[in-house]
C-alpha positions in Angstrom: -39.3 -33.5 2.9 -35.5 -33.5 2.6 -33.4 -30.8 1.0 -29.6 -30.2 0.7 -27.8 -26.9 0.3 -24.2 -26.3 -0.7 -23.1 -23.6 1.9 -19.4 -24.2 2.5 -17.4 -25.3 5.5 -18.7 -22.9 8.1 -22.2 -21.6 7.2 -24.5 -19.7 9.5 -27.8 -21.4 10.2 -30.5 -19.2 11.6 -33.8 -20.7 12.9 -36.3 -18.0 13.9 -38.9 -20.5 15.0 -39.1 -24.3 15.2 -42.5 -25.5 16.3 -41.4 -29.0 17.3 -38.4 -31.0 18.2 -35.1 -29.7 16.9 -32.2 -32.0 16.2 -28.9 -30.7 14.8 -25.9 -32.9 14.2 -22.7 -32.6 12.2 -21.6 -34.9 9.4 -18.5 -35.2 7.1 -20.1 -33.3 4.2 -20.0 -29.6 3.3 -23.7 -29.5 2.6 -26.6 -28.8 4.9 -29.4 -31.4 4.9 -32.9 -30.2 6.0 -35.5 -32.8 7.0 -38.9 -31.4 7.9 -42.6 -32.0 7.0 -43.4 -28.3 6.9 -40.4 -25.8 6.7 -39.5 -22.7 4.8 -35.9 -22.2 3.8 -34.2 -19.0 2.6 -30.6 -19.2 1.4 -28.4 -16.1 2.1 -24.9 -15.1 1.2 -23.4 -16.6 4.4 -25.9 -19.4 5.3 -29.5 -20.4 5.6 -32.6 -19.3 7.4 -35.1 -22.0 8.3 -38.6 -21.7 9.8 -40.2 -25.0 10.7 -43.9 -25.6 11.7 -43.0 -29.0 13.1 -40.1 -31.3 13.8 -36.8 -30.3 12.2 -33.7 -32.4 11.7 -30.5 -30.9 10.3 -27.2 -32.4 9.2 -24.6 -29.7 9.0 -20.8 -29.3 8.5 -18.8 -29.5 11.7 -17.9 -25.8 11.9 -21.4 -24.5 11.3 -22.5 -21.5 13.4 -26.1 -22.1 14.7 -28.5 -19.4 16.0 -31.9 -20.6 17.3 -34.3 -17.9 18.4 -37.2 -20.1 19.6 -37.6 -23.9 19.7 -41.0 -25.2 20.9 -39.9 -28.7 21.7 -36.9 -30.6 22.9 -33.6 -29.5 21.4 -30.6 -31.7 20.7 -27.3 -30.2 19.4 -24.3 -32.5 18.9 -20.8 -32.3 17.5 -20.5 -28.7 16.4 -17.3 -26.6 16.5 -18.9 -23.3 15.6 -20.8 -20.9 17.8 -24.1 -22.2 19.2 -26.8 -19.7 20.4 -30.2 -20.7 21.8 -32.7 -18.0 22.6 -35.8 -19.8 24.1 -36.2 -23.5 24.3 -39.7 -24.7 25.5 -38.5 -28.2 26.3 -35.3 -29.9 27.3 -32.0 -28.7 25.8 -29.3 -31.4 25.3 -25.8 -30.2 24.2 -23.1 -32.7 23.5 -19.6 -32.2 22.0 -19.7 -28.5 21.2 -17.1 -25.8 21.1 -19.3 -23.4 23.2 -22.9 -22.5 23.8 -24.9 -19.4 24.8 -28.4 -20.1 26.1 -31.2 -17.7 27.0 -34.1 -19.5 28.6 -34.7 -23.2 28.9 -38.2 -24.1 30.0 -37.1 -27.7 30.9 -33.8 -29.3 31.8 -30.4 -28.3 30.4 -27.8 -31.0 29.9 -24.3 -30.0 28.6 -21.5 -32.5 28.2 -18.1 -32.4 26.5 -18.1 -28.7 25.8 -14.6 -27.4 25.0 -15.2 -23.8 26.1 -18.0 -22.1 28.0 -21.7 -22.7 28.6 -23.6 -19.6 29.5 -27.3 -19.6 30.4 -29.7 -16.9 31.6 -32.6 -19.1 33.1 -33.1 -22.8 33.4 -36.6 -23.7 34.6 -35.6 -27.3 35.4 -32.4 -29.1 36.4 -29.0 -28.2 35.0 -26.3 -30.8 34.5 -22.8 -30.2 33.3 -20.0 -32.8 32.6 -16.6 -32.1 31.1 -17.2 -28.4 30.3 -14.7 -25.6 30.0 -16.6 -23.1 32.3 -20.1 -22.5 33.4 -22.0 -19.3 34.0 -25.7 -19.3 35.0 -28.0 -16.7 36.3 -31.0 -18.7 37.5 -31.7 -22.5 38.0 -35.1 -23.4 39.2 -34.2 -27.1 39.8 -31.1 -28.9 40.9 -27.6 -28.0 39.7 -25.0 -30.7 39.1 -21.5 -29.9 37.7 -18.5 -32.2 37.5 -15.2 -32.2 35.8 -15.2 -28.5 34.9 -11.9 -27.2 33.6 -12.6 -23.5 34.4 -14.8 -21.3 36.6 -18.3 -21.9 37.8 -20.3 -18.7 38.4 -23.9 -19.1 39.6 -26.3 -16.4 40.7 -29.1 -18.5 42.3 -30.2 -22.1 42.5 -33.6 -23.1 43.8 -32.8 -26.8 44.2 -29.8 -28.8 45.5 -26.3 -28.0 44.3 -23.6 -30.6 43.6 -20.1 -29.6 42.5 -17.2 -32.0 42.0 -13.7 -31.6 40.6 -13.9 -28.0 39.6 -10.5 -26.7 38.4 -11.3 -23.0 38.4 -13.0 -20.6 40.9 -16.5 -21.2 42.2 -18.9 -18.4 43.0 -22.5 -19.1 44.1 -24.5 -16.2 45.4 -27.6 -18.1 46.7 -29.0 -21.6 47.0 -32.4 -22.5 48.4 -31.5 -26.1 49.5 -28.3 -28.1 50.2 -24.9 -27.8 48.6 -22.4 -30.6 48.3 -18.9 -29.5 47.2 -16.1 -32.0 46.5 -12.5 -31.4 45.4 -12.6 -27.7 44.3 -9.2 -26.4 43.1 -9.9 -22.7 42.8 -11.1 -19.9 45.1 -14.5 -20.6 46.5 -17.1 -18.2 47.6 -20.5 -19.7 48.6 -23.1 -17.1 49.6 -26.3 -17.7 51.3 -27.2 -21.5 51.2 -30.5 -21.9 52.9 -29.9 -25.6 53.7 -26.7 -27.5 54.6 -23.3 -27.2 53.1 -21.0 -30.2 52.9 -17.3 -29.7 51.8 -15.0 -32.6 51.0 -11.3 -32.5 50.3 -8.7 -29.8 50.3 -9.0 -26.3 48.8 -6.4 -24.2 47.0 -4.2 -21.8 48.9 -6.1 -18.5 49.3 -9.3 -17.3 50.9 -12.6 -19.2 50.9 -15.9 -18.3 52.4 -19.1 -20.4 53.0 -22.4 -19.3 54.4 -25.2 -21.7 55.4 -28.7 -21.3 56.9 -28.3 -24.9 58.2 -25.2 -26.9 59.1 -21.8 -26.9 57.5 -19.8 -30.1 57.5 -16.2 -29.9 56.5 -14.2 -33.0 55.8 -10.5 -32.2 55.6 -7.3 -34.3 55.0 -5.4 -34.2 58.3 -2.0 -33.9 56.6 -2.9 -30.9 54.6 -2.3 -27.3 56.0 -5.4 -25.2 56.7 -6.4 -22.1 58.7 -10.0 -22.3 59.9 -12.4 -19.7 61.2 -15.8 -21.2 62.2 -18.8 -19.2 63.5 -22.0 -21.0 64.5 -24.2 -21.6 67.6 -22.5 -25.0 67.9 -19.0 -26.0 66.6 -17.9 -29.6 66.8 -14.2 -30.2 66.1 -12.7 -33.6 65.3 -9.7 -32.3 63.4 -6.2 -32.2 65.0 -6.0 -28.4 65.0 -3.2 -26.4 66.6 -3.6 -23.2 68.6 -7.3 -23.7 69.0 -9.3 -20.8 70.3 -12.9 -21.7 71.0 -15.8 -19.8 72.5 -19.5 -20.6 72.7 -20.1 -19.8 69.1 -16.8 -19.7 67.4 -13.5 -21.6 66.8 -10.2 -20.8 65.2 -7.2 -23.1 64.6 -4.9 -24.4 62.0 -3.1 -27.4 60.7 0.5 -26.8 59.5 1.6 -23.6 57.9 0.7 -21.6 54.7 -2.6 -23.3 54.2 -5.8 -21.8 52.7 -7.9 -19.6 54.9 -11.4 -21.0 55.2 -14.2 -19.0 56.9 -17.4 -20.9 57.8 -20.6 -19.2 59.0 -23.7 -21.2 59.8 -27.0 -20.7 61.6 -27.0 -24.4 62.6 -23.9 -26.4 63.5 -20.4 -26.5 62.1 -18.8 -30.0 62.1 -15.1 -30.4 61.3 -14.1 -34.0 60.5 -11.2 -35.9 58.9 -11.5 -36.8 55.3 -10.7 -40.5 55.3 -7.8 -41.5 53.0 -9.3 -44.9 52.5 -13.0 -44.8 51.6 -15.1 -47.1 53.6 -18.4 -48.4 52.4 -19.9 -48.1 55.9 -18.5 -46.0 58.7 -18.6 -47.4 62.2 -21.4 -46.4 64.5 -20.6 -43.2 66.3 -21.7 -42.1 69.7 -22.3 -38.7 71.3 -23.8 -36.0 69.1 -26.3 -37.0 66.5 -24.1 -36.2 63.5 -23.7 -39.8 62.4 -22.6 -40.0 58.8 -24.3 -42.7 56.7 -21.3 -42.7 54.4 -22.0 -45.4 51.8 -19.8 -44.9 48.8 -21.9 -44.0 45.8 -18.9 -43.6 43.5 -19.9 -46.6 41.5 -23.2 -45.0 40.6 -21.8 -41.8 39.3 -21.1 -43.2 35.9 -24.5 -44.8 35.6 -25.8 -42.2 33.1 -22.8 -42.6 30.8 -23.1 -46.4 31.0 -26.8 -46.2 30.0 -26.0 -43.9 27.1 -23.2 -46.2 25.8 -25.3 -49.3 26.0 -28.3 -47.7 24.3 -26.1 -46.2 21.6 -24.6 -49.6 20.9 -28.0 -51.3 20.6 -29.4 -48.4 18.6 -26.6 -48.7 16.0 -27.5 -52.4 15.5 -31.3 -51.7 15.4 -30.9 -48.8 13.0 -29.0 -51.1 10.5 -31.8 -53.6 10.7 -34.5 -51.0 10.2 -32.7 -49.5 7.2 -32.7 -52.9 5.5 -36.4 -53.5 6.2 -38.1 -50.1 6.1 -35.7 -47.6 4.5 -33.3 -45.0 5.7 -35.8 -42.2 6.5 -37.9 -44.4 8.8 -34.8 -45.8 10.5 -33.4 -42.3 11.1 -36.6 -41.1 12.6 -36.8 -44.0 15.0 -33.1 -43.6 15.9 -33.6 -40.0 16.8 -36.6 -40.9 19.1 -34.5 -43.5 20.8 -31.6 -41.1 21.2 -33.8 -38.6 22.9 -35.2 -41.2 25.3 -31.7 -42.4 26.0 -30.5 -39.0 27.0 -33.5 -38.6 29.3 -32.9 -42.0 30.9 -29.3 -41.2 31.5 -30.1 -37.9 33.1 -32.8 -39.5 35.3 -30.3 -42.2 36.4 -27.7 -39.6 37.4 -30.3 -37.6 39.3 -31.5 -40.7 41.1 -28.0 -41.6 42.1 -27.4 -38.1 43.4 -30.6 -38.1 45.4 -29.8 -41.5 46.9 -26.4 -40.2 48.0 -27.9 -37.1 49.6 -30.5 -39.1 51.5 -27.7 -41.4 52.8 -25.6 -38.4 54.0 -28.7 -37.1 56.0 -29.3 -40.4 57.6 -29.1 -40.3 61.4 -29.8 -43.8 62.7 -27.8 -44.9 65.7 -28.2 -48.6 65.0 -25.4 -50.2 63.0 -26.5 -50.2 59.3 -27.2 -53.3 57.4 -25.3 -54.1 54.2 -26.9 -52.7 51.0 -29.3 -54.9 49.1 -28.0 -56.4 45.9 -29.4 -54.7 42.8 -32.5 -56.1 41.3 -32.1 -58.3 38.2 -32.7 -56.3 35.0 -36.1 -56.4 33.6 -36.6 -58.3 30.3 -36.4 -56.2 27.3 -38.5 -56.4 24.2 -37.0 -58.9 21.7 -35.9 -57.8 18.3 -38.8 -59.8 16.8 -41.3 -57.9 18.9 -39.7 -54.6 18.0 -39.8 -55.3 14.3 -43.4 -56.5 14.4 -44.4 -53.2 16.0 -42.4 -51.2 13.5 -44.0 -53.2 10.6 -47.4 -52.2 12.0 -46.4 -48.5 11.9 -45.2 -48.9 8.3 -48.6 -50.4 7.3 -50.5 -47.6 9.1 -52.1 -50.0 11.6 -50.7 -47.9 14.6 -49.1 -44.5 14.9 -45.5 -43.9 16.0 -46.8 -42.7 19.4 -48.8 -45.9 19.8 -45.7 -47.8 18.8 -43.6 -46.1 21.5 -46.3 -46.9 24.1 -46.2 -50.6 23.1 -42.4 -50.7 23.2 -42.4 -49.1 26.7 -45.0 -51.6 27.8 -42.9 -54.5 26.6 -39.8 -53.1 28.4 -41.8 -53.0 31.7 -43.5 -56.4 31.4 
């Protein structure tokens, strides 16, 4: 069923319950299009209320305000400049190109990319991934947290998994983390509370006071030409920085480089290791002797854009395939298949980024003394299903020979042949 409603430039769309997947995207019309097999709509003075007993697809004006109370399925919201509020999402939540978003509980993964203003969430019972976001505020993350290229502050209460922050322009506050934390190039004031695992800090910090607490080790890599004042407290402190006025005891060290640098206080229950941040990245560091803090420092920078590359390539192919499907099977069927592919592409991109992050962390924890071997070349890509095979399967769906779910299984089998 498809309906359209004339609601103006910035309507309010309220969804008390959606019992399946929810997909909301903007378009260049001033109407709201509702596609659902079983939905009840109620037009109000300022917008529309929709209750869906299954999958729901909406096309809305760009400045639509969206309020979702409960979505019992994966939720995708894209290209909206109005306010977006999600109460409870029982599935993954994917937010792309929004003005801002307020989220209650996500019983799955949360992915937010290209958000102009803030993303606020109460509970994420999965992984949380942020890219190109104004600011981030989270109460609880049950999985891993990864945030990069954040223009403002990052304020986190507790994270049960690993924490990865990179290129944060504002202040960073994390009260507790149950695993490791990797922090790279943070421009604001940084206060890291009780991290149960290791903390790794890369690059200079802004002038001011910064504090880090770890149940395991703290490894600080600092550019040797940048001023800094260091206070390190741990059962063992290993210093490889050219510090001046060093005062060291059995379990503490103080010293500085230059004048008027930031004041960094490090407290660890394990070791504190102070090292130079190499100006020129090396794919492999030379084998070190002495203490067993060898850094397996393979550069995984090239992998960091893997998720974006996958999304771009899939979107390009999806546009071509959608055009073919519209010509052969009609617009509704083509749109339905395109949305399925879009959801799978987002998941694949997220898994690729998570895999790259896990590989980098494993490499950093590596402690072999033998000189490492060069990395293996990547495996050749697996053959993909041909357009002829795809169209044959889709024809079988149209004829009722197989269901859409069975078609997806066949397509995945062809991808992995």
